[in-house]
N, C-alpha and C positions, 0 to 999 in steps of 0.2 A: 512408693506412691509419688506421683508427680502432678503438680499444677502448672499449666501454661496460662499465663495471663497477659493480655495484649493491650497496649496503649492504642486504642482505636483511632483517635484523631491523628496521632503521629503517623501511623501506618497508612491510613486513608489519604492523608495529605501527600505522603511520599508516593503512594500508588498513583494518585491523580496526576502528578507531574512526571511520573516515569513513563507514561504512555501518551501517544497521540490521541486526540479526542475521539471518542466513540459515541454514537447515539443511535437510538432505535428509530424505526421508520416513523414513529410518532414524535420524534424530536427530543426524547428523554436522554440526557447524558448518563453514560454508564461506565466510562473507562476507569474511574477511580474504584468503583465497586468490583469491576472485572479483575483489575490488577490485585486488589485486596484479597479476593477469593483465591487467586492463584498463589499469592504469598501465604495465605492461611493454609491452603492444601499442602504446601511445601513444609510449613511449620508442623502440621499434624503428622506428616510423614517422617520428619526428622526427629521429633521429640515425643511422639506417642503418649499423649497425656492421659492421666486418669481423671483429672479435673481440668476444666477450662472456663475462662471468662474473658470478656472484652469490656474495657472501661472507656467511657467517652466524657469529654468536657461538655458543659452546657453553655448556652449563650450568655446567661446572666453573669454579673460580676461576682467575684469570689471574696472570701474573707481577707485575702491578701490586698485587694483594692481598698479595703477599709484601713489597712495598715499603711498603705502607700498608694495614693490616688493615681500616680503615674505608672503603676505596675502594668506591664505589657503595652504601654502607650507607644505609638509610632509603628506598630506592626501593620504590615500590609493587610488590607481588608481581604478576608477570605472570598474567593470568587463564588458568585451565586451558583455557578455550575457545579462547584464542589459541595457547597452547603446543601444543594438539592439532592445530593447522593447519600447524605447521612441517613435519612429515613429509609432509603432503599437498602442501605447496609444493615439497618436494624431488622428489616423484613427478612433478609437473607439469614442473619444470625438466629433469628427466632425460628426460622424453618430448620436450621441446623441444630436446634435445641441447645444452643450455646448461650449461657447466661450473659446478659448485658447489664452493666451498672453505670448510672450517672446520677448525680445529686447536686442540687442547687447549692451555691456558695462554695462548693469544693471542686477541685480539678481531678482529672483522671489519675494523676500521680498519687493524690491522696487516697483514692479508692484502691489503687494498686498497693500502696503502702499498707493500708489497713488489712486487706485480704491476705497479702503475703505474710503479714505479721502473725495472723491466726494460723496460717499454714505452717509457719516455722514452729509455732508452739505445739502443733500437732505432729511435728517431725516429718512433715511432707515437704519434699523438694519443690521449689518454685522456680520457674523459668519465666522471666519478664521479657517480653518482646516489645521493643520500642525503637524509635529513632532519636530519642532524647537522652542525653547523658545524665540528666538530673537523677534518673532512677539508679545510677551507680551507688548512691548513698544507701540503697536498700539491701545491698549485698550482705549476706551473712553465711554461716556454714551451710544453711539450707536453701539459700537464695542466690541465683545467678541472673545476670542481665545480658540479654542478647541485643546488640545494637545493629539496626539496619544501616549498613554503611553506604550502599550505592545501589540504585536500580531496585529490582525486586528480588534479587537472589543473593546478594553479598551481605553477610552478617559477621560481626565479631562477638565472641562470647567472653564475658568477664565473670570471674569469681574472686575470692579474697586474694589469692596468689597473683592473679592477673592485675588486680588493682595496685598491689605493691610494685609489681614489675613495670607497669605503665606510668603510675603517678608517684610511686614511693609514699603512698598515703593509704590509710585504712578507709573503708567506705564511709565511716562517720566523718572523717576528716575532709571528705570530698564536699560536705556541706560547708565546712569552714573555708575551703578553697573558693567556693562560689560566693561566700560572704565577703572575701577579700577582693577577688577579681571582678565580681559582679557577673552579669549575663546580659549581653546586648539584646539577644533575641527576646528576653522577658522584660527588658528595661530595668533590671536590678542594678543599682548604681555601683555598689562596691566601693573600693578606695581608689581614687585616681592614681595612675602610674603603676598599679599592680596588675601584672598579667599572670599567666600560668606559672612561668619559671620563678618569678619573685614570690608568688603566693606559696608555691611548694617549699621554697627555701625558708620562708618565714614559719611555716607550719612544722617543718622538720626541726626548726630551732625552738619554737615556743609551743607547739602542740595543738593549739586551737585559736580561734578568733579571740576568745577571752584572754588566752595567754599572750597573744600578740599585743592586745590593748593594754594589758597589765605591764608589759615591758616596752611600751611605746617610747619611753624616754631613752631607752638604750639603743633604739634604732637610729642610725646616723643619716645625715644628709637629707635630700629632698624626700626620700622615701619615708623617713621618720616624721618629717613635717606633715606629709599627706596622711599618715596613719593618725597622728595626734589631732589633726584638723577634722578627721572624718570618723571619729569613734562611734558616734550615734548611727552614722550611715552604715558602718561595717556591721554593727549589731542588728540593725534593721535588715540589711541585705542577707545576713545569715538566717534571720527569721523567715524572710520571704523565700529563701532557697530550701528551707526545711520542709520535707514532705511529712504531712500528718499521717499517723498510723493508728488513729483512734476515732475515725469517722463513724458516727452512728449509722450503721447499715442494717437494714432489716432483711436478713437472709439466713438460711441454714446452709452450712458448708456442703452438705450432701447435695444441695441444689446445683452445685457446680460440676457434678459428675459428668464425664464425657460419655454421651450416649449416641445412638444412631440418629440421624436427622429424620425429620418428617419428610420422606421422599416425595410424597404426593404434592405437598405444599412447595417444596424446594423446586421440583420439576416445573410447577406452574410459574414460579417466580422467574426461573431461568428462561422459560419460554417468553414471558412478557418482556424480559430484558434482552431477548434475542441472543442469549449466551449459548449458542449452539455447540461450540467446542467443549464447554463445561458439561453440557448434557451428555455429549459423547463420552467424556471421561467418566462421568457418573455411570453411564451404561456399562462401560468396560470394566470398571474397578469395583462396582457395587452390584455384583450379579444377583445376589439374593434380593436386594432392594428393587432391582428392575423387575424381577420375577413378581414381587409383591405388587408393583405398580401395574403390571400387565394383568394380574388377577383382579385387582380392585378398580383399576381405571380403564382407560381406553385400550382396547386390545385389538390390533389389526387382524389377529388370527381368528377372532370371532367373526369378523366380516369376511375374511378370506374363506372360512369354512362354508359360507353360503354360495360359493362359486363351484360349479361343476366343471370337471376336466373332460373335454370331448376331443374327438379326432378332427383334423382340419376340415374334412368334408361336411361334418355335422355343423361345425362353426359357420362355414359359408352358407349352409342351408338356413340356419336360424338368424344370422345377422345380415340384414338387408343391405343392399348397395347404398353407399353414401353415409352409412352410420359412423358414429364416433367409435374408434377402436384404439386401445392402448397397445403399443408395440415395443418390444425389446428384441435385441439380436445378439448373436455371438459370432465374431469374426476377427480376422487379424489386421485389417486395415493396411495391408501390405502395399507399400508404394515403390517397391523395387522389382516385384514380380506380380503375377496374377493373385489378387487377394482371395482369401478363402472365407466362405460363410459356413458356419456349423449348424446354426439353428435360428429360427424366428419364433417368438412367442406373441400371442395376441390375447387381448381381454376385451370383452364387451360388458360394460357396466349395465346396460339395458337388459341384456339376456342373462346376466350373471353366469357367464361361461368363459373358460380359458382353453386355449389350445396351443400346442407346440409343434412346429414343423421342423423335422430333422432334415438336414441338407447334406449333400455331397456334390462333388463336381459333376456327377451324372444327372442330378435332378434340380440343380439350382435354377437354371433358366426356366424350366417348365413350372416349378413350384412358385417361383416369385412372380412370374407372369400371371399365374392364376390369382395370386394375392393382389397384384396391381389391378387386375380386371374388375375387382369388386368395388373399386373407387371409394374405399373407405377414407374417412378423414382421420388421420393418425395423430395421436397424442403420444409424445415420446420424450426421451432424454438423450441429448447429444446424438442426433440422427445423422449428421454429416458423414461419418465413416461408412454408414450403411448405404447412403445414397451414392457415395463415391464407388463403393463396391458394385452396386447395381449398374452404374454407368459403365464400369469396366466390362460388365457382361452385356452391354448394349440394351439395358432395361431402363425405360423411362416411365414417368407418370405417377410416382409416389406423391400423394397429397398430404401435406403437413398442416395440421390445424394448430398444434402447439408443441414447442420444444422447451421443456423445463430448464434445460441448460442455458439456452439463449435468453429465455424470459427472465431468469434470475440475474443474468448479467445486465439486462436492461433496467431491472428494478434496483440493483445494487452494484454499480459498475466499479466500485473501489476494491472489491474483493479480489484476491489472487486465485482462489479456487471456488468452484461451484459444484460441490459434491451433493449427491442426492440425500445422504444421511442428514446433513445440516439443513437442507430444505425441508425435510420431513418434520424435524422437531420445530422448525420455524413456523410452519403453516398448519400443523396438525397436533393432535394429542397422542399420536402414535410414536413409538420408538423404533429405531432402525436395527435390524438384526441381520448381519452379514451371513450368518450361518444357515439362513433359511433357503428353501427352494427358490430358484431364480424367478419362478412365476409370481412369487409374492411381490417382487419388485415392480411388477405391472400395477399392482394396487397402490404401491408407494407413489408411483408416477401420477396415477389418477388423483390421489389425494393432494399432492403438491400442485397439480394443475388447477384444482378447484380454488386453492388459496391464491395462487399467482394470478389467475384470471381476474379476481377481485382487485388485487393490487395494481394490475395494469390499467384497469378501468378507472380506479380512484385516482391514479397519478397522471391521467391524461396521456398514457403511452400507447394507446391503441393504434394510432396512425403510424408512428415510427416502427412499432412492432410488426404490423401487418404489411406495410409498404416497403420497409427497409430490411428488417432483420429476418423475418421468416422466408421471403423469397431468396435472400442472400445465401441461405444454407445450400440450396441446389446450385446457385450460381458458382459458389466457391468449390463445391464438390465437382462440378463439371470442369472447372479450370484445373483442379488437381488431376482429374481423370485424363484430360487431354495432354497436359504436360508440355515441355519444350525440349526439342531435340538438342543434344549437346555434342559438339565435335571434340572428342577426347584428345585428338592430336593437337588442337589449338591450346588446350589447357596444359598438356605436357610440354609444349613449346614454351609457353609463358613460365611454366615451372622451372625449366632449364635456365631461362634468362634470370629468374628470381634467385636461383641457386648461385649463379655467378655474381649477381648483385650483392647477395648476402655475404659471400666470401670477400668481395672487394671492400665492403663496409666493415667487416670484422678486422681485416688487415689494417684498414685506415684507422680504426678505433684503437687497436693495439699499438700502432705506431705513434699516434698522438698521446696515448696514455703512458707509453714507455714500458708496457708490460702486458702480458696476457692474463685474462680473467674471465669469469663467467658473466657475459654481458646481460644475460637473462636474470641474473640474481640481483634484486634491488639492493640488498645489503652490500654485496661486493662492489656494485656500481657506485653506491653512495660513498664508500670509503675511497675508491679510486678518484672520483671527481672532487670531493670536498676535503679530503685529507691529503692523499698522495699528490694530487695536482694543485691543491690549494685554491680551487675555484671558490669564490665567495658564495656561501649557501644563501639562496634567496628566501628561505623559510624562516620560521621563528626560532629555530634551534634544533639540535639533534634530539630525537626522541629515544626512548628506551629501545625501540625496535630498530633504530638507526635513522639515517637521513631519508627523507622522502625523495623518490625519483619519479614521481608521477608526471604525467604529461604537462599539467598546469605549472609545475615547478620547472621542468626542463624547458618549456616554451619561453620562459622569461630569460633564459640564457642562450637560446638558439643563435641569435644574431651576433653575440659577442664571443661565443665559444664554438669553434668549428667541430670539436668532438661531440658536442651536444646535438648538433644538426645530424651528424652521422648516426648517433644513437637513435634518434627519433626516426630516421629513415630506415635503420636496421629493424626497429620494432615494426614499422609498417610493412616492410618486405617479408619478415618472418610470419606476421599475421596473415598476409595475403597468401603465402605459400601453404601454411597449415590449414587455414580456414577455407580459402577460396580455390585452391588448386587441389590439394589432397582431399579436402572436405567435399568438394563438388564431384571429383572423380569417384569417390566412394558411394555417392548417391545416384550415379547413373544406373537406371533400371535396365531390365532385360531388353526393353524395346528401344534402347539408346536414348531415352529421354530422362529428364529429371521431373519428378512429380512432387512439387513442394506442398507443404501443409499450410493452408490459409486459416487464420484464426480470427474470429469475430468477438471473442470474449476476453481479450487481454487488455487492450488500451482503454482506460476509463473515458477518454474523449470520444470513443466510437470508431476510431481508426482501425483498419484491418492490419494485422501483422502477418508475417510470413516466417516459417521455420522449416528446417530440414530440406533445403537450406534457407537461410535468410537472404532472399534476393533483394530485399529493400536496402540492405546495408553494404552492398558492393560499392566501394568508393569510386564515385564518378569523376572526381577531380584528379585522381591519381592515374598516371599513365598506365601502369600495369592493371589497375582496377578497370579502366576502360577496355583494355585488351581482353580481359576476362569475358567481357560482354560479347566479344567476337565469337566466343565458343558456342553461344546460343544461336542456333541457326534454324532456318525453316526446314520443313520435312523433306522438300525436294525443290527443284528449280521451278516447279509449277505453283509454288506458294510464295507469298510476300508478307512480311510483317507490316502492319499499320499501327503506328503508335499515335495516340492523341492525348495531350495533357492540358488541363485547365490552365489558362493564363491568369496568374495572380489571383487565384480564386479567393484566398483568405482576405486580401485587400478589398476585393469586390464585395465580399460579404460584409466586411466592416463598413464600407460605404453605404450598403443597403440597410443594414441594421441601425446605423447611426443617423441615416437620413441626411448626411452631409452633401449638400447640393453640388459643391465644387468638385468633390470626388466622383459623385454620380455622373455629372456631365462629362468629366474628363474620360471616364471609362466608356460611357455610351458614345463618345465622339472618337473613340480609338486613339486617344492621346497617350503619350508616354508619361505614366503617372509618376515615375521617379524623377524625370526632368521637371515636371510641374512642381513637385514637392520641393526640389532643390531651388527652383526659382522663387517659390513663396517663402520658404524657411530662411534661405540665405540672402534674400533680397537681391537676386541677380536676374537681369533680363533673360527671358527664356532662350533667346538665341546665343546667349553668352555662357550658358551652363556647360561646365567642363565635365569630362568623364569622371574626374575625382569628385566633383560636386554631386553628380548623379549617383555614384557609388555610395557616398555618405548619406544621401537622401534615401537610398534604398534601405540602408541599415536603420535609419530612423523610422521609415514606414513599417518595417517588420518588427523593429524594437517596440513600437507602440502596441502592436498586436500581442506581443508576449509580455507586456508590462515591464519592459526593460527600464532599469534605473539609469541615472546619469553615470554611475560608476560602471554598470554593465556596458553601456554604449561607449564609454571612454576606452574600455578594454578592447571592445570590438574594433574601434576605429583608430586606436592608439593615439588618442588626443587627451587633453586634460579633462578632468571630471567637470570642471566649471564650463568648459566649452561644450562638452557633450550635453550637460544639463540645459545649457542655453538653447541647443538645437531642439531638445524635447519641448522646452517651454515655448519656443517660437512656433513649433508645430501646432501645439494646442491653442495658441493665440490665433493662428490662421484657420484652425479646424475646431471651433468651439463645440460643434455638434458631436464630434468624435469624443472629445473630453467629457461632455455631458453623458454620452452613452456609456463610456467606460466607468465613470463615477457611479452611474445608476446600477450597473452590473454589480459593483462592489456593495452598494446598499442592499440590493436584492440578496446577495450572498450573505451579508451580515444578518439580514432579517430571516432568511429561510435556511441558511447553511447549505444552500444548493443553488445552481443556476441551470438554465435550459437552453437548448439549441432551437433553431427555427422550426424543427419538427416536434419539439416537446421532449427530446431526450434529456434526461435529468442526470446531473452529476452532483452528488453530495460533497460538500466541502466542510468537514467538521473542524478543520484547522482554524476557522473563524472564532471558535470558542477558546482557543489556546491563550494562555497568558504570555507565552513566549512571542516576542516581537518578530523573530524570523518566521515562525509558523504563520502569524497573521499576514506578514508580507507575502509569503508563499500563497496564502489563501486569496489575497488580492489579485495576484497574477493569474491564478486559476480562474477566478471569477471573470476576469477580463478576457482571457484567452479561450476558455472552454466553449462559450457560445459561438465563437468564430471558427476554431479548429473543429469543434464537434459538428457545426453546421456544414462545413466542408466535407466531413466524413459522411454525413447524411446524404449530401448531394451526389458524391461519387458512388455511394451504394445504390441510390436510385438509378443513376446512369448505368451502372453495371447490370443491374437487374433488367432494365429496359433493353439494353444491347443484347444480353444473353437471350432474353425471351423472344426478341424479334428475329435473331439469327435462327433460333429453334423453330419458331412458328412459320417462318418462310422456307424452312427446310434447306437453308443455305449450308454449304459445306465448310465455309469459313467459321472459325471458332475463336471465342475469347479465351486467351491463354494466360494473361498476367495482369495484375493490378499492382502498381507501385505508387503509393501515396496518391497523387492527383492524376495519374496516368493510367490509361487502359491500352493494352496491346492485343491485337487480333492477328492470328495467323490466317491470312486470306488466300483463298484460291484465286489465281490470277484472273480467271474468267469473271470473278465476282468483285474484282478490285474496286471499281467505281461505285457499285451498289453498296459495298461495305463502307467505303469512305463516307458516302452520304448518310448512311444509316448511323454510323458512329458519331459523326458530327451532330446530326440532328438530335439524337438521344442524349448526348452530353450537354449540348447547349440549351436544350429544353427540359432538362431533368427537373428543374424547379424554377418557378417564376419569382424573380427578384426585381427590384427597382433598377438594378444594374444588370446589363446583359451578360450572360456567361459566354466566354469565348474559349475555344480550344485550338491549340497549335497541332498540326498533323504532319507526320513524317512517315516515309516508307523505307524499307530496306530488306536485304536478305539475311541480315544478322541483327541482333539486339543493338549492337554497337552502332549500326548505321542509322538508328532512329534519332540520334542526337548529333 
């Protein structure tokens, strides 16, 4: 028989600091509880207890404070965000049917000592789980202590043999060790000058604190003086360190039996705390429990049984045009050849009917066109691949009312995944079952939609959702469908040049190193550079894994060590070859084009990302990177690329949001903002501003947006930290409105743990609650930058949607093909060139009304390269 007993405060404290802050949409902190439950689940799996209990400290002073008033004095105050999670932890443990103990005037250690003492008398094995070594004194033949070493998964286990091996002491002597050396964390004084080594040596010689004190006259030197002068303190310290094993607790040992949780209650708590992943684990690992929940609680199959399955024609007859309809689809979203559609399923909540349309290449067009003609308002989950496929079949007109995938991103932009199962447990009382008929997923989507609709309204997200995000789905699907033609010969030519470049760099590196080695191996490279060649290592020292050869380390050596410059160039060339030559060639589709995937649910700021390939990351400043853009060509000589990118949009947004009149006037008068900043900050007449002054002022302007510190700016400009900080301070002296605005954003972030863009897009910043200085500094930077960068993302999305819609509504043959950060690219038919230029500029510059006018720069060319 085995008892697992947990030091609740110790593990919750460690759990709290092991994770980045988490909070519910109501602002309740939960990360300590979440991490504790994960640790608890691991403990239950590892130790399979027959009995279990968790013990907590209470806020009141203990009997030890009466012995020594300074006991635990000087401890950092427990964060209120952690204290607030203790009641939540109690609720979870109650739902798990795990006994919780706490008692005034006693500590959790004393409760653990008392309960394990009884267990030992009963011959029951005890496993004590804690982060505190004080419990090591409780070890006996029936009792082991598991110490949480690091994070949430690393533990050390101690029994009597391990105690002797580690400390050369018995468990009871560990009390004497604490009596001699004291404990800084608990403010137990001990004897000055005695640490662990000297304490162990004294106990090996004299057996106990009492034995040391009895023989104090025999101890020589300063150590003996300290012992003799602190006899009372040593006795007191031992008393303070001794865990009581006789606390009067009112309980029956059988109350500690490990039984199944109250799953109904536990599920409700997990839902309220938004522990969706824990609910999913509960579903998969506790099948019987989930079955019971479905029988006794909310059962989606009860509601599903009310729906009738009908054939498509009956569905169309009964569901009137313009009705709300839930839709799912099955297809392959193929971007290299013609995509396939296998089926489409529809649900009408109003009529309580479901239908499934089976598809093949022979009937796709006719079946989908019939579906489109009904003009239903579709509720869906991740509909973009479906629209992309329809557009490849030249089918337009799908009307989207709600996409749960996109809506959840808007509600919670910090998540990395937006799965339907997690949404279901977040918004409903239902549980997700992957094994069910696909048509049940229609009902899942409907239920999630009902919850999300409320969240969007309550959070003021309706405008950004309806004007930015929903229309963007079709805009991006259309860009994917059109694609960009690629000249394979250009890529192959650049690849040949890169191969030669790579060989030259390899030979140069080997010659400078005086040996051949695997340049791609960080371990081998570190040894060659910092041992064989004797280059001074710029880091803090060699780690167990070897020397770091990361870019930031090597950049510090580039100017002084020619081999390092070659290595960095070699890395750049090999990446270009593998990622942008071989990678791009592999993605050329049957039609000679690349059809990238555009993603709107990745970046928390609201920016669009691009994958397969990532066209946003082709290095523009590198010669070969620029040449790669030459491979992206127009469809034929009758087409021309038009590229338009916003001029300094983030600085314009900063000027508008802060209301800084000098910046607003400068932009509206078409003045060079970087030259003006240089003149103001460096106190130089405008006509005497040098290119270097302007370059530094540009770094300051953008540094302000990103909350850059003096240190960061000094690294950027390679100047002293003091000089860089002076630049920033002088900037804020000249632009007090900007400083006031940025400070206000930080205050908003500290108050709400979130900030908003001009359209109301929300970004939660839980790092404001962290006790870690670096986390809070990161939160400050996010609070300053997110409203600016996020507002720029809002504006470019509005512009994209407007451009796409006007091209479509006017039946122009020119098409929007690419979005790269603040730039839009249209492949225009030459006959429509002037029309499209005007259309593009107008829609971009009028996308959103600001105090500062929006300006875009426009270029044309037959390749992407020609646009810059």
